[in-house]
PADO-454903 format. One record per residue (C-alpha): residue in one letter; y, z, x. Coordinates in pm, 1 decimal. Each point is the difference from the previous one (the first is absolute). Layout:
BEGIN
+-------+----------+----------+----------+
: marvo :        Y :        Z :        X :
+-------+----------+----------+----------+
:     A :        Y :        Z :        X :
...
+-------+----------+----------+----------+
This chain:
BEGIN
+-------+----------+----------+----------+
: marvo :        Y :        Z :        X :
+-------+----------+----------+----------+
:     M :   2208.6 :  -2260.4 :   3847.0 :
:     N :     16.8 :   -370.8 :    -80.4 :
:     S :    -65.8 :   -219.4 :    306.9 :
:     G :    132.8 :    278.6 :    218.9 :
:     K :    319.5 :     34.7 :   -203.4 :
:     L :    118.4 :    340.5 :   -113.6 :
:     K :    111.3 :     37.6 :   -360.7 :
:     I :    331.7 :    185.5 :     -8.0 :
:     L :    162.4 :    130.5 :   -318.1 :
:     H :    371.4 :     77.1 :     35.5 :
:     L :    134.8 :    267.2 :   -235.4 :
:     T :    367.8 :     35.1 :    -87.9 :
:     S :    184.0 :    164.6 :   -288.6 :
:     V :    245.3 :   -283.6 :    -58.0 :
:     F :     41.3 :   -333.9 :    175.0 :
:     E :    369.9 :    -38.8 :     77.6 :
:     V :    185.9 :   -187.2 :    269.8 :
:     G :     -5.1 :    236.6 :    296.1 :
:     G :   -201.6 :    132.9 :    291.6 :
:     Q :   -327.3 :     55.8 :   -186.5 :
:     Q :      5.3 :   -343.9 :   -158.4 :
:     R :     84.3 :   -170.8 :    329.0 :
:     L :   -276.7 :    172.6 :    195.0 :
:     I :   -258.5 :    -81.3 :   -267.5 :
:     S :    127.2 :   -358.3 :     -6.9 :
:     D :    -22.2 :    -32.1 :    378.9 :
:     L :   -350.3 :    147.5 :     18.4 :
:     V :   -119.8 :   -238.6 :   -271.0 :
:     R :    172.3 :   -293.8 :    165.5 :
:     Y :   -119.6 :     59.7 :    355.5 :
:     D :   -331.1 :    179.2 :    -55.9 :
:     S :   -158.4 :   -199.2 :   -285.4 :
:     S :   -195.9 :   -214.8 :    245.1 :
:     F :   -173.0 :    314.8 :    122.3 :
:     N :    -23.5 :    222.8 :   -309.5 :
:     V :     19.6 :    -17.6 :   -381.1 :
:     H :    297.8 :    173.3 :   -162.8 :
:     Y :     56.9 :    126.6 :   -354.9 :
:     L :    303.3 :    176.7 :   -148.7 :
:     A :      9.4 :    274.9 :   -264.6 :
:     I :    336.1 :     95.3 :   -153.9 :
:     L :     37.5 :    310.8 :   -213.4 :
:     R :    317.5 :   -118.5 :   -175.0 :
:     R :     74.3 :   -361.8 :    -85.3 :
:     S :    294.5 :   -150.2 :    184.3 :
:     T :    130.2 :   -353.8 :    -19.6 :
:     E :    168.4 :     19.0 :    339.9 :
:     A :   -172.8 :   -176.3 :    287.8 :
:     L :   -327.8 :    -64.7 :   -181.9 :
:     A :     55.7 :   -372.8 :     38.1 :
:     F :   -112.5 :     51.6 :    359.5 :
:     F :   -344.9 :    104.5 :   -108.7 :
:     E :   -112.6 :   -121.7 :   -338.2 :
:     K :   -148.9 :   -316.5 :    147.1 :
:     E :   -119.4 :    151.4 :    327.2 :
:     I :   -195.7 :    315.3 :    -81.0 :
:     Q :   -140.0 :    176.7 :   -303.0 :
:     V :    254.1 :    243.4 :   -145.8 :
:     L :   -102.5 :    291.1 :   -222.7 :
:     F :    237.6 :    187.5 :   -230.7 :
:     Y :    -55.4 :    356.1 :   -120.3 :
:     E :    326.9 :     55.1 :   -184.4 :
:     G :     14.5 :    276.6 :   -259.3 :
:     L :   -326.1 :    164.3 :    105.6 :
:     S :    -54.8 :    359.6 :    101.9 :
:     D :   -117.9 :     73.5 :    352.8 :
:     N :   -351.5 :     69.6 :   -129.2 :
:     E :     -8.8 :   -335.9 :   -178.9 :
:     I :    126.7 :   -177.1 :    312.0 :
:     I :   -265.3 :    172.4 :    210.7 :
:     D :   -275.8 :   -105.8 :   -241.7 :
:     R :    112.2 :   -363.4 :      4.2 :
:     L :     32.9 :     -1.4 :    376.8 :
:     K :   -349.2 :    146.0 :     34.0 :
:     N :   -136.2 :   -291.2 :   -201.6 :
:     F :    197.0 :   -255.9 :    201.0 :
:     V :   -108.5 :    150.7 :    332.4 :
:     A :   -365.2 :     -3.2 :   -107.7 :
:     E :      4.0 :   -350.6 :   -150.1 :
:     N :    184.5 :   -157.7 :    294.7 :
:     S :   -150.0 :    200.9 :    287.9 :
:     I :    340.1 :    112.3 :    126.5 :
:     D :     -6.4 :    128.2 :    358.5 :
:     I :    352.0 :    138.2 :     45.3 :
:     L :    248.2 :    163.7 :   -236.7 :
:     L :    346.5 :    -40.5 :    153.0 :
:     A :    254.4 :    226.1 :   -173.8 :
:     H :    371.2 :    -71.2 :     41.0 :
:     N :    153.3 :    315.6 :   -148.5 :
:     R :    -82.6 :    357.9 :    -90.7 :
:     H :   -104.1 :    -69.4 :   -361.3 :
:     T :   -249.2 :   -268.8 :     96.4 :
:     W :   -124.7 :    213.8 :    289.0 :
:     D :    -88.7 :    271.5 :   -252.2 :
:     V :   -185.3 :   -258.9 :   -208.8 :
:     A :   -176.1 :   -161.9 :    297.8 :
:     T :   -140.5 :    327.0 :    131.8 :
:     E :   -136.5 :     87.7 :   -344.5 :
:     V :   -177.0 :   -338.2 :    -13.7 :
:     R :   -127.7 :     51.4 :    354.6 :
:     K :   -187.7 :    313.8 :   -110.8 :
:     Y :   -233.7 :   -226.2 :   -200.6 :
:     F :    -43.7 :   -254.1 :    281.4 :
:     P :    -62.3 :    169.3 :    335.8 :
:     E :    -46.8 :   -341.1 :    161.6 :
:     V :    357.4 :   -107.9 :    -87.1 :
:     S :    280.0 :     64.7 :    250.8 :
:     V :    344.1 :    120.1 :   -112.2 :
:     Y :    318.7 :    -69.4 :    194.5 :
:     M :    346.4 :    119.0 :    -98.6 :
:     I :    318.8 :   -172.8 :    118.5 :
:     A :    296.3 :    239.1 :      1.5 :
:     H :    298.8 :   -230.3 :    -49.5 :
:     S :    221.3 :    307.3 :    -41.6 :
:     L :    -19.6 :    377.4 :    -25.3 :
:     D :   -227.5 :     31.7 :   -300.1 :
:     G :    175.9 :    201.3 :   -266.2 :
:     K :   -130.6 :    243.4 :   -252.7 :
:     R :   -173.6 :   -127.3 :   -308.9 :
:     Y :    103.6 :    115.3 :   -344.4 :
:     N :     87.3 :    371.8 :     14.7 :
:     E :   -184.5 :     76.9 :    321.8 :
:     S :    107.1 :    293.8 :    210.3 :
:     D :     12.7 :    -29.1 :    379.2 :
:     S :   -325.1 :    194.2 :     28.6 :
:     E :   -173.4 :   -221.1 :   -258.8 :
:     R :    113.3 :   -312.6 :    184.8 :
:     E :   -130.7 :    136.3 :    329.8 :
:     L :   -336.5 :     91.9 :   -153.4 :
:     K :    -39.3 :   -347.3 :   -151.8 :
:     I :     87.0 :   -177.4 :    324.4 :
:     R :   -248.2 :    219.9 :    187.3 :
:     S :   -265.0 :    -88.7 :   -257.0 :
:     N :     82.0 :   -372.0 :      8.7 :
:     I :    -20.3 :    -34.3 :    375.2 :
:     T :   -349.3 :    151.3 :     -3.4 :
:     F :   -116.5 :   -319.0 :   -174.3 :
:     T :    223.7 :   -231.8 :    205.0 :
:     E :    -84.5 :   -190.6 :    317.7 :
:     K :    358.8 :    -34.7 :    121.3 :
:     L :    348.6 :     91.9 :   -119.8 :
:     I :    211.3 :   -290.2 :    127.6 :
:     C :    369.8 :     79.0 :     48.3 :
:     T :    253.1 :   -281.2 :     37.5 :
:     S :    219.8 :    194.6 :    243.7 :
:     D :    -33.6 :    278.6 :    254.5 :
:     F :    239.8 :    204.8 :   -213.0 :
:     V :   -233.5 :    -11.5 :   -301.3 :
:     K :   -297.9 :     66.9 :    225.6 :
:     E :    161.1 :    312.3 :    145.4 :
:     E :     89.0 :    130.1 :   -346.2 :
:     H :   -362.3 :    -31.4 :   -111.4 :
:     L :   -122.0 :    164.0 :    320.1 :
:     K :    219.4 :    300.4 :    -80.9 :
:     L :   -170.8 :     25.6 :   -338.1 :
:     I :   -361.0 :    -54.9 :    109.7 :
:     P :    -14.4 :     42.3 :    380.7 :
:     E :   -375.4 :     57.7 :     -8.2 :
:     Q :    -43.8 :   -363.9 :   -113.7 :
:     K :    187.3 :   -157.6 :    291.4 :
:     E :   -292.1 :   -230.7 :     84.9 :
:     K :     29.4 :   -160.3 :   -342.2 :
:     I :    378.3 :    -50.1 :      8.9 :
:     I :    114.6 :   -316.8 :    176.9 :
:     R :    306.1 :   -223.3 :     11.4 :
:     I :     13.0 :   -375.6 :    -60.8 :
:     Y :    347.5 :   -150.1 :    -19.8 :
:     N :     90.0 :   -260.3 :   -259.5 :
:     G :     57.1 :   -344.9 :    143.2 :
:     V :    185.1 :   -322.5 :    -78.0 :
:     E :    -19.5 :   -361.8 :    102.7 :
:     V :    201.3 :    -84.0 :    308.0 :
:     F :    267.6 :   -221.6 :   -146.6 :
:     R :    108.6 :   -338.2 :    129.9 :
:     S :    359.2 :    -86.4 :    -89.6 :
:     Q :     55.8 :   -263.9 :   -266.6 :
:     A :    270.9 :   -264.0 :    -21.0 :
:     Y :    363.0 :    107.0 :     17.7 :
:     S :     60.3 :   -200.3 :   -318.7 :
:     L :   -208.2 :    253.3 :   -197.0 :
:     R :    211.7 :    290.5 :    123.5 :
:     K :    318.2 :   -188.5 :    -78.8 :
:     S :   -105.6 :   -100.5 :   -351.9 :
:     I :    -91.8 :    357.9 :    -95.3 :
:     R :    325.2 :    137.6 :    136.1 :
:     N :    199.3 :   -272.6 :   -173.6 :
:     S :   -161.1 :    100.0 :   -330.3 :
:     F :    163.6 :    341.6 :     42.6 :
:     G :    337.1 :   -145.3 :     99.7 :
:     M :    -33.7 :     87.2 :    369.4 :
:     N :    114.8 :   -201.6 :    300.6 :
:     D :   -135.9 :      7.6 :    355.5 :
:     D :    240.2 :    274.1 :    108.5 :
:     S :    -98.6 :    243.7 :   -275.0 :
:     I :   -266.2 :    265.6 :     60.9 :
:     L :   -282.8 :     40.5 :   -250.7 :
:     L :   -156.5 :    345.2 :    -12.5 :
:     G :   -347.3 :      6.5 :   -151.2 :
:     M :   -235.3 :    248.3 :   -160.7 :
:     V :   -344.0 :    -78.6 :   -145.0 :
:     A :   -147.6 :    284.6 :   -204.8 :
:     R :   -106.0 :    119.6 :   -342.4 :
:     L :    298.9 :    120.9 :   -198.1 :
:     A :   -114.5 :    360.8 :    -15.5 :
:     K :    152.8 :    336.5 :     83.5 :
:     I :   -213.5 :     42.1 :    312.0 :
:     K :    158.4 :   -316.2 :    145.0 :
:     N :    344.8 :    163.3 :    -31.0 :
:     Q :    198.2 :   -312.7 :    -88.1 :
:     E :    269.9 :    206.6 :   -171.9 :
:     F :     88.1 :    151.8 :    338.7 :
:     L :     21.3 :   -350.0 :    146.6 :
:     I :    230.9 :   -127.2 :   -273.6 :
:     E :    229.9 :    300.7 :     41.3 :
:     A :      3.5 :    -51.4 :    377.9 :
:     I :     93.8 :   -365.7 :    -46.0 :
:     S :    288.5 :    110.9 :   -221.2 :
:     D :    123.4 :    220.5 :    285.8 :
:     L :    -52.6 :   -277.8 :    254.9 :
:     I :    214.7 :   -244.5 :   -196.2 :
:     K :    299.7 :    232.6 :     36.2 :
:     T :    -11.5 :      2.1 :    381.1 :
:     C :   -159.2 :   -332.3 :     97.8 :
:     E :    187.1 :   -327.5 :     32.0 :
:     K :   -313.6 :   -199.8 :     74.7 :
:     S :   -118.9 :   -232.2 :   -278.7 :
:     F :   -341.2 :    113.1 :   -127.6 :
:     K :   -225.4 :     36.6 :   -303.0 :
:     L :   -308.1 :    207.7 :    -80.8 :
:     L :   -303.6 :   -167.1 :   -157.8 :
:     I :   -266.5 :    231.2 :   -145.5 :
:     I :   -327.9 :   -174.5 :    -85.0 :
:     G :   -226.8 :    188.5 :   -238.1 :
:     D :    -64.4 :    125.7 :   -349.0 :
:     G :    -90.5 :    332.5 :   -153.9 :
:     P :    106.5 :    286.4 :   -226.1 :
:     E :    336.7 :     54.1 :    172.7 :
:     R :    123.5 :   -356.3 :    -48.4 :
:     E :    239.4 :     59.4 :   -291.4 :
:     H :    132.8 :    321.2 :    152.0 :
:     L :     76.4 :   -174.3 :    329.4 :
:     L :    172.2 :   -291.2 :   -173.4 :
:     L :    212.1 :    248.9 :   -192.6 :
:     K :     83.8 :    181.0 :    324.9 :
:     T :    131.6 :   -318.5 :    162.3 :
:     R :    219.3 :    -64.2 :   -304.5 :
:     E :    131.4 :    356.6 :     -3.7 :
:     L :     97.6 :    -28.3 :    367.4 :
:     A :    146.3 :   -348.3 :    -60.0 :
:     I :   -203.1 :   -153.5 :    283.6 :
:     D :   -178.5 :   -271.8 :   -199.3 :
:     D :    137.6 :   -261.8 :    238.9 :
:     Y :   -163.6 :    174.2 :    295.7 :
:     V :   -339.7 :    107.0 :   -138.1 :
:     I :   -262.2 :   -238.2 :   -141.5 :
:     I :   -324.1 :    128.7 :   -155.6 :
:     K :   -263.4 :   -270.4 :    -39.3 :
:     E :   -356.0 :     20.7 :   -131.6 :
:     N :   -288.4 :    -56.6 :    237.3 :
:     N :   -126.3 :   -355.5 :    -50.6 :
:     F :   -262.4 :      4.4 :    277.5 :
:     S :    207.4 :   -222.6 :    231.0 :
:     I :    104.5 :    294.2 :    212.1 :
:     N :    -26.6 :   -179.7 :    334.6 :
:     N :    276.7 :   -235.1 :   -108.5 :
:     Y :    234.9 :    292.4 :    -56.8 :
:     Y :    -80.1 :    162.0 :    333.4 :
:     E :    114.8 :   -326.6 :    155.4 :
:     A :    337.9 :     42.9 :   -168.2 :
:     F :     49.8 :    366.3 :     98.5 :
:     D :    195.5 :    109.7 :    307.9 :
:     I :    -76.0 :    374.4 :    -16.1 :
:     F :   -278.0 :    186.3 :   -181.4 :
:     V :     57.4 :    344.9 :   -150.5 :
:     N :   -239.9 :    268.3 :   -121.0 :
:     C :    123.6 :    328.9 :   -147.9 :
:     S :   -326.3 :    134.0 :   -144.6 :
:     L :    -67.8 :    366.6 :    -61.8 :
:     F :   -344.4 :    -58.7 :    150.5 :
:     E :   -195.8 :   -279.2 :    167.3 :
:     S :   -332.5 :      1.5 :    179.0 :
:     C :    -23.2 :   -348.1 :    152.5 :
:     S :    254.0 :   -214.3 :   -184.4 :
:     L :   -116.8 :   -358.7 :    -39.3 :
:     A :    353.6 :   -107.4 :    -86.2 :
:     I :    127.7 :    131.1 :    334.0 :
:     L :   -290.0 :   -165.4 :    182.5 :
:     E :     71.8 :   -331.0 :   -172.4 :
:     A :    369.7 :     24.1 :     83.5 :
:     M :    -80.0 :     61.7 :    366.0 :
:     S :   -245.4 :   -291.3 :      2.9 :
:     H :    300.6 :   -213.7 :    -98.9 :
:     A :    192.5 :    139.1 :    298.9 :
:     L :    237.0 :    205.9 :   -215.2 :
:     P :    166.6 :    318.9 :    124.9 :
:     V :    -86.9 :    296.3 :   -222.7 :
:     I :    189.0 :    309.6 :   -111.0 :
:     A :   -237.9 :    252.3 :   -156.0 :
:     S :     -5.5 :    360.9 :   -114.3 :
:     D :   -176.6 :    223.1 :    250.4 :
:     V :   -282.4 :    103.9 :   -231.7 :
:     G :   -379.3 :    -13.5 :     10.5 :
:     G :   -132.2 :   -278.0 :    220.8 :
:     N :    325.9 :   -196.9 :     30.0 :
:     G :     52.0 :    130.8 :    352.2 :
:     E :   -335.8 :   -147.6 :    103.6 :
:     I :    119.1 :   -347.4 :   -100.0 :
:     V :    375.4 :      1.1 :     60.7 :
:     L :     68.0 :     90.3 :    362.6 :
:     N :    344.1 :    160.6 :     -5.4 :
:     D :    258.5 :   -189.7 :    208.6 :
:     K :   -263.0 :   -262.0 :     87.6 :
:     T :   -108.2 :   -178.1 :   -320.0 :
:     G :    261.8 :    155.1 :   -227.4 :
:     F :    143.7 :    334.7 :   -102.6 :
:     L :   -145.5 :    306.1 :   -169.4 :
:     F :    233.3 :    226.1 :   -195.8 :
:     P :    -52.6 :    347.7 :   -151.9 :
:     L :   -108.0 :    -21.0 :   -363.1 :
:     N :    295.9 :    -30.2 :   -240.2 :
:     N :    255.3 :     27.3 :    281.7 :
:     K :    246.7 :   -252.7 :   -136.5 :
:     K :    251.0 :     37.5 :    283.2 :
:     E :   -250.6 :    -78.7 :    275.7 :
:     F :   -160.2 :   -280.3 :   -200.0 :
:     V :    335.7 :   -172.5 :    -47.6 :
:     E :     90.6 :     46.4 :    368.3 :
:     K :   -327.3 :   -156.5 :    118.4 :
:     L :     32.2 :   -283.0 :   -249.3 :
:     K :    352.8 :    -80.3 :    117.8 :
:     M :   -124.5 :    -18.5 :    359.6 :
:     L :   -242.4 :   -274.1 :    -99.1 :
:     L :    243.5 :   -176.2 :   -230.7 :
:     Y :    246.8 :    -52.3 :    284.0 :
:     D :   -243.3 :    -66.8 :    286.9 :
:     Q :   -205.2 :   -318.4 :    -24.9 :
:     K :   -147.9 :     44.3 :    348.8 :
:     L :   -130.3 :    344.1 :    -95.6 :
:     R :   -152.2 :   -142.4 :   -319.0 :
:     T :   -176.7 :   -269.9 :    200.6 :
:     K :   -121.9 :    246.2 :    264.0 :
:     F :   -140.7 :    245.4 :   -255.1 :
:     G :   -155.4 :   -283.8 :   -200.8 :
:     N :   -181.3 :   -151.1 :    298.0 :
:     N :   -122.3 :    341.6 :    114.1 :
:     G :   -127.6 :     68.8 :   -350.5 :
:     R :   -194.1 :   -322.5 :    -16.7 :
:     D :   -160.0 :     78.4 :    337.2 :
:     N :   -100.7 :    339.6 :   -139.3 :
:     I :   -168.4 :   -167.5 :   -298.9 :
:     I :   -197.5 :   -232.5 :    226.5 :
:     E :   -112.8 :    291.8 :    215.2 :
:     K :    -86.9 :    262.5 :   -263.0 :
:     F :     18.2 :   -127.3 :   -358.0 :
:     D :   -160.2 :   -345.6 :    -16.1 :
:     I :   -205.5 :    -28.0 :   -322.1 :
:     Q :   -292.3 :   -142.4 :    197.4 :
:     N :    -24.8 :    327.2 :    192.3 :
:     T :     13.7 :    202.6 :   -322.6 :
:     V :   -277.4 :   -201.8 :   -163.2 :
:     Q :   -215.1 :     22.6 :    313.6 :
:     E :     30.2 :    379.1 :     -3.8 :
:     Y :   -116.1 :     10.9 :   -362.4 :
:     Q :   -283.0 :   -241.2 :     73.2 :
:     W :   -113.1 :    218.1 :    289.1 :
:     L :      7.2 :    298.8 :   -234.4 :
:     F :   -202.0 :   -180.2 :   -266.2 :
:     N :   -248.8 :   -130.3 :    254.7 :
:     S :    -52.1 :    348.2 :    140.3 :
:     C :   -167.2 :    102.5 :   -324.2 :
:     R :   -226.6 :   -307.5 :    -28.4 :
:     E :   -294.6 :    159.6 :    175.4 :
:     Q :     34.6 :    311.8 :   -214.1 :
:     I :      6.0 :   -213.3 :   -314.4 :
:     V :   -308.7 :   -195.4 :    104.8 :
:     E :   -188.6 :    322.9 :     67.0 :
:     K :     97.0 :    171.3 :   -324.1 :
:     A :   -244.8 :    -39.5 :   -284.6 :
:     R :     97.5 :   -207.6 :   -302.3 :
:     E :   -235.6 :    184.1 :   -232.2 :
:     V :    278.9 :    192.1 :   -175.9 :
:     R :    160.3 :   -323.3 :   -114.0 :
:     K :   -330.1 :   -143.4 :   -121.1 :
:     E :    -56.4 :    303.9 :   -217.8 :
:     L :    338.8 :    -49.2 :   -167.5 :
:     L :    -52.2 :   -369.8 :    -76.2 :
+-------+----------+----------+----------+
């Protein structure tokens, strides 16, 4: 360790705007005074890297086989005296545990941002065997929701001491000037009486935006309230979703805008936040919306029910149940007092359970818990490799 600082190497397959990127960003931002952070990316991505290129060293291993990646990581770990390998998905967890076999003094942590899927053509039994092998070389498997934690406990119940939960967190937001909200809404041709529905998410099948667009088409037929839907994000489904809005002739109601990293400004303009995902663990977009005192309507999947308290901070609806989604949305569209009540309750929930300072402190406690072990472990293996 350098002056008591741990050296932490984050590993991720691709650095896109989303939960993994935000957590890495927050840990670097809030923990850099205490520890030294590095980032290794297995596939080059232009998204979000502007956050990091001037702050921490970024390594790219694009186009390499797993064995080549492992060899390069072994060299980097040895040359830089890395203390912790922090994997952010299943692929990098596989890689990290292989590197760990050469460095018994290095600690491996895995953050399960979702239910880790199969790799390549893995069978269920092959996946289970690999996860059992990985956790043998892992200090802690960190799940971002109780739902994900319970799913892993079903798979490897004998490792319950290693499986923990740390929620994602967000900054507790302080409202900005009304003029900002008004200017954004004016840019979309909206007056003060119109309702702006918002979604912030990658444009990908798992985020289920096609369902949302179809539901909005149904809502238009039965709702007299003036409203629009603004979807902030980019991804592989962008062109398909734009085509869908044209096919349904709802271009005037649905706006799809690329993420320009000024998300807080858009939350200020929203009146209701929607999430229709096929799966979420601990959705940062929902947390951010609630920190802005927005009522939330979300699909009842994964960890959404741990964030959105039904009938208190918003509504949960059964996945892909268009009828119930539209009914709940209409309740909020027509009831400003209910929107305000849910929004205020949601913000209180963020302050109590999902403040980013609490999240970072939990990770710092986790990192600090292995300091004594690291000090005691011999460094001779590294010296031999140099």
